[in-house]
C-alpha positions, 0 to 999 in steps of 0.5 A, a space after each residue: 499499500 502506497 502512502 503519501 509522505 506529507 513531508 510538509 503541511 499546507 498553508 490552511 492546515 498551518 493556519 488551522 493548527 495556529 487557530 487551535 493552539 491559540 485557545 490554550 495558555 501558551 508559555 512565552 518567556 520566563 518572568 525574569 527576562 522581562 525587565 524595564 524595557 519591552 520584549 518582542 517574542 513570537 508565538 504561533 507565527 505572530 509577533 507580540 510584545 511583552 511590557 510591564 505596565 503598572 506593575 502587570 504584564 501586558 501583551 499586544 501585537 508587536 505592531 504600532 497601529 500607526 504604520 506597523 513598527 515594532 513596538 518592541 523597539 520602543 520604550 516604557 515610560 513612567 512605568 505605565 506607558 509603551 512608546 512606539 519608536 517610530 512616531 512616538 505614539 504612546 499606549 496605556 496598559 489597555 493598549 489604548 493610544 493616549 498621545 500622538 505628538 504630531 497631532 498636538 491637541 487633536 482628538 485621538 481616533 478611537 481605532 488607535 488601539 492595540 490588540 491585547 491578549 490575556 497574560 498570567 505569571 505562574 512558576 516564574 513563567 509568563 503564559 499568554 492566550 491568543 483568544 479572549 479566554 483559555 480553554 483550560 486553566 494553567 497546569 499545576 506541578 506539585 513538586 515545583 510548588 513544594 519547598 520540600 523539593 529541591 529545584 536544579 539551579 535554584 529553580 532557574 528555567 533552562 531553555 533550548 530550541 527544537 525544530 518540532 511542534 510541541 505535540 511531536 515533542 510530547 509524544 516523544 516523552 510519552 514513548 518508553 519503548 524507545 529507551 533501549 534504542 535512543 538512550 542505551 547508556 542513560 535511561 535505557 538498556 539495549 536488553 530491556 526492549 519490551 513495553 511495560 504495561 500502561 494505565 492511561 486516562 484522560 483528565 481535563 486538560 491533559 492525558 495521564 500515563 503511569 507505568 513501571 519499568 526495570 532500569 539500571 540502578 547505576 544508569 546516571 540518569 537514575 538520579 537516585 542515591 542508590 546509583 552511587 553504589 550499585 553494580 553495572 548490570 543491577 536493575 531496580 523498578 522505577 515508577 513513572 507518572 507522566 502528564 501531557 498537555 497540549 504544550 507541556 509535559 510533567 514527568 515524575 519518577 519514583 523508586 519506591 523508596 521515597 525518593 522522587 525526581 520530577 521534570 517539567 518541559 514547557 513548550 512555546 510553539 514559535 511556529 508549526 515547526 519550531 518550539 521554544 522549550 523551557 524545563 526545570 528538574 526538582 528532587 527530594 533528595 541530594 540537595 547539595 547544589 554542587 551536584 547540580 552540574 551533574 544532573 544538568 549534563 545528564 538531562 541535556 544528554 538525554 534531551 539531545 538524544 531525543 532531539 536528533 530523532 524527534 526533529 527528523 519526524 514528518 509531517 511536522 504536524 500530527 497527521 490524522 490517525 485514520 491516515 495510517 501515516 503513523 502506524 501505532 501498535 498496541 499495547 506498547 503505543 497506548 500512551 501515544 494512541 490516546 494522546 493523539 486521539 485527544 489532540 484530534 478531539 481538540 482539533 490540534 491536527 491539520 486536516 
């Protein structure tokens, strides 16, 4: 049976994707990056500008209503207004123009206002919705809101660029049968190729997958204290809990002895084929900050191993399950199937 490759997505499918993703809270940048100056970003193929006005984050299209100059090149005045760099139009926190220097005292047209988007700050991250109201509330990540857990590098967000959609990256995190092939010296082991038994349920705003696998105690990615004294081929059971939203993933590992390691990855969809990933790690053991470089190095290695394969996948956007372009196999692909089905229900697909 010959199947079309669909190695690229057409303009209507890309616009449909942007429209569907616009209804969610999308992570845009760490709060620490937004200082005293406006900040330009790209989200779902759209230029936006972020500014702190009256102590709150305001987000607009990065286009002055006059002649379309980038407001991100302008400046903030009196901590309350955003000044365009081209002709000096001044906007307040609501996006309304309150001053046009060239008009003197003449009235300002009612149409001189910017498109403003809802924004929230949570976990030191700025989230933006490109629709008037988001479809779901912001996700919560218990380990990262609990002071008992130690966060890598004092909770500073790490970031990296991926040439892939958030959904492709999330499917990679939900997929545990690639461990032996993509991560033979980190997460996996060449001899551990069989799929575990999964339990997958759909919650409001995310898919939840739980399973247990045998992993080498000495694997550097295990992160657990037992890794230091374990023998090379000694195995232990690790319990995984993975929550996957439309643009975020929360992964929790538990060794059954009270040691918990957690990872969150927030995915900002810059475009249909490009995502900015923000990530953090938390753990309730080994709270020695001098060990952080080791944990970060291993996580970066795992991500690079995934990145090489995920960036090679086509089409960029998920094809419909009915197309059989993704030939899922049960039971090993159950988490992927359920996530993909949910994305179709959410209309986050191009066809």
